[in-house]
C-alpha positions in Angstrom: 116.5 88.4 106.9 112.9 88.6 105.5 111.7 90.5 102.6 108.7 93.0 102.7 106.2 92.9 99.9 103.6 95.4 98.9 100.2 93.9 98.0 97.8 96.2 96.1 94.3 96.0 94.6 93.1 93.9 97.5 89.4 93.2 97.8 88.1 95.3 100.7 86.8 92.1 102.5 90.4 90.8 102.8 91.7 91.1 106.4 95.1 90.3 108.0 94.2 86.6 108.5 93.1 86.1 104.9 96.2 87.9 103.6 98.4 85.6 105.8 96.5 82.5 104.4 97.0 83.6 100.8 100.8 84.1 101.2 101.3 81.0 103.4 100.6 78.9 100.4 103.8 80.1 98.9 106.1 80.2 101.9 106.7 81.2 105.5 105.0 84.5 106.4 106.6 86.6 109.2 103.8 89.2 109.1 100.8 90.2 107.1 98.9 93.5 107.5 96.1 95.1 105.6 96.2 98.9 105.9 93.1 100.4 107.4 91.7 103.9 107.1 92.2 105.5 110.5 88.8 107.4 110.4 86.5 104.5 109.2 88.5 101.4 110.2 87.9 100.0 106.7 90.5 98.5 104.4 92.3 100.9 102.0 92.7 98.0 99.5 96.4 97.4 100.1 98.7 95.8 102.6 102.2 94.5 103.4 103.5 91.0 103.8 106.9 90.0 105.1 108.2 86.6 103.9 110.9 84.8 105.8 113.5 84.6 103.0 114.3 86.5 99.8 113.6 83.3 97.8 110.1 82.9 99.3 109.4 86.6 98.6 110.5 86.2 94.9 108.3 83.0 94.7 105.3 85.0 96.1 105.8 87.7 93.5 106.0 85.3 90.7 103.1 83.2 91.8 100.7 85.7 93.2 101.2 88.9 91.2 98.1 89.4 89.0 96.3 86.4 90.6 92.6 86.8 91.1 91.5 87.0 94.7 87.8 87.4 95.3 87.2 88.9 91.8 90.2 91.3 91.8 93.7 90.8 90.3 96.1 91.7 93.1 99.5 93.4 92.6 102.5 92.0 94.4 105.9 93.6 94.3 108.8 94.5 96.6 107.9 97.2 99.1 109.8 100.4 98.8 111.4 101.9 101.9 109.2 104.5 103.6 110.4 108.0 102.9 108.2 109.6 105.6 105.5 112.0 104.5 105.8 115.7 104.8 103.0 118.0 104.1 103.5 121.3 102.6 100.9 123.8 102.2 101.1 127.0 100.2 99.8 130.2 101.7 96.9 130.0 99.2 95.8 126.6 100.6 95.6 128.1 104.1 93.4 130.9 102.9 96.0 133.6 102.7 96.2 135.8 99.7 99.2 137.8 98.5 98.5 141.3 97.4 101.4 142.7 95.4 
């Protein structure tokens, strides 16, 4: 089974294809995705890469973490499982005030 990696501090010009190209130099990439802002369609400066094996993922971390890509030192580490976001708003944030 593959291993999913988080890639941060990406230059905003890096797209999915360029991310795939960078990680393909280390091993077999199952998928590469730069996360885009849903409103603007522009890169958020991070993405995820799935390497085919645990060994290739570890090699990618060792070789690419803190490597300079287009003037920025990228961060590469194991992706954490998604916990799902929940939003909580206090009454004050919705404009309600409490009078006691």
